[in-house]
N, C-alpha and C positions, 0 to 999 in steps of 0.2 A: 504495497498500500503506498500511496504517496504519502508524503511531510509533508507537502503546502498544497492548499486550497490548487481548484481549478486556475482559478484567477491572481496566483500567485505565480503558479507555474507557464500559464500564459506570458504573465508578465516576465518571466527570468529566460523562458522562451529568444522572447520576441529582443531581448537585449544584446543577443547573441550576435557579433558582427562576423562579417568572412572577408572583410580587409582591417588590416590597421587594427591585425588582435595586436593584446599584448604581447606574445612571442615575436610577433614577424616584425614589431618595432624596436625589440632588442636585439634581434638577429643587425634586422636592415643598417641601427647603428652602428654594430661593430662592424660588419662587414663596407660601411665608406669610410668609417675612420680607419680602417686599416687598407685605403686605398682600391677596395673591390668597389668596379661603376657598374650599375643592374640598375635594371627597372624591374617596377612590383605588381604585381597583379596584372598581366599583359594582357588584356582585353583580345588582342590579335592573332592571341598565341594559342593553339588548344590546349582547353583544359584551365586558364588562365594562371600560368605559375604562380607562386608569389613571390618568388625570383627569377630573372631571366637575363644571361649575358647572351643575348645573340653573335657578339662576333665570336665568342668559347664556344656556343652551341650547347649552353648550360641552361636545363632548367632547374626549380630548387621547388618541394614544398617542403613546407611546414604541415605536419597532420595530427588534429589532436587525438589524442587517445578514446574517447567518445566518440565525436562523428566519420573517423577512417575504421576505426574497430582493430584498436591494441591487442597483439595477441595478449599480453601480460596486465591489462588496466582496465579493459572494457568489463562494462556493469551492464548486463540487462537491463533496460525498465521494465519496470513489475506492473505498470498502466498504458494502456493502447496500445498493447505487444507487438500485434501484426502492422501497424502502422511504422513501430519502431524497426522493428524486422526488415521491412520490403524497405525502409529510407535509409538503413545502415546498411542492408544488401548492395543498394542499387549505386550507394559512396562506394563503395569495395569494389566492386565492378567498374567503377566508371575511372577509378583509381588506375587497374589493371590494363585497362583498353586506351588511359593515357599513357601510360608506363610503356607501351606494345610501339602507340604509335611514332612517339619520339626514339626509342629505338633504329625502327623502322625508318627514320630521319637522318641516324645518323648524330644524333643528338645525347646531351649525356643528363639522367635522370639521375636530381639523388631526391632521398622523401627520408624527412629528420621528422622524429616524432617527437610530442608533447614534452615526454616524460626525461626524454635525452637531453633537450634543451633545462628542465626544470633540475635533475639529478645532476649534470656536471656540465652547466652551461661553456667553460675553459674548452675544454676535451672537446665537444662537438662544436664549435664552433671553428678551433683548431683541424676538425676535420672536413668543416663547408671548408675554409680556408686551401687544405691542400687538395679536394673535390678538385674546387675551379682551377686550384694553381698546375693541375695534372693535365687540364683541359688547354691550356694555352700554348 
């Protein structure tokens, strides 16, 4: 059973953003301060990558544990189960399709889980920097 009322849950869900999330802002600032120039949420690229460097054919997706079904941290909602299963399953399927699209086009794809950034920000950022540098 949900601990929030239907109205509270609705308000919480409406507040979730797809752009300029806390995670995206942290990663973007770090990359920018380390001399990496990129574009965020590029609408004309398939799947609207969180970070894109067209020059090196690099796309980076910052995936939240809930919305992208992290194998370590995903907790299945206990209400409106069918809706959430369909929604999350569609997200995961879209992620696979996006990965395949970029790999077929010769791009380099990196997906970072939300928990990686929260657990060990510095090492995760080094992983991202190394990934980008290896594509230059």
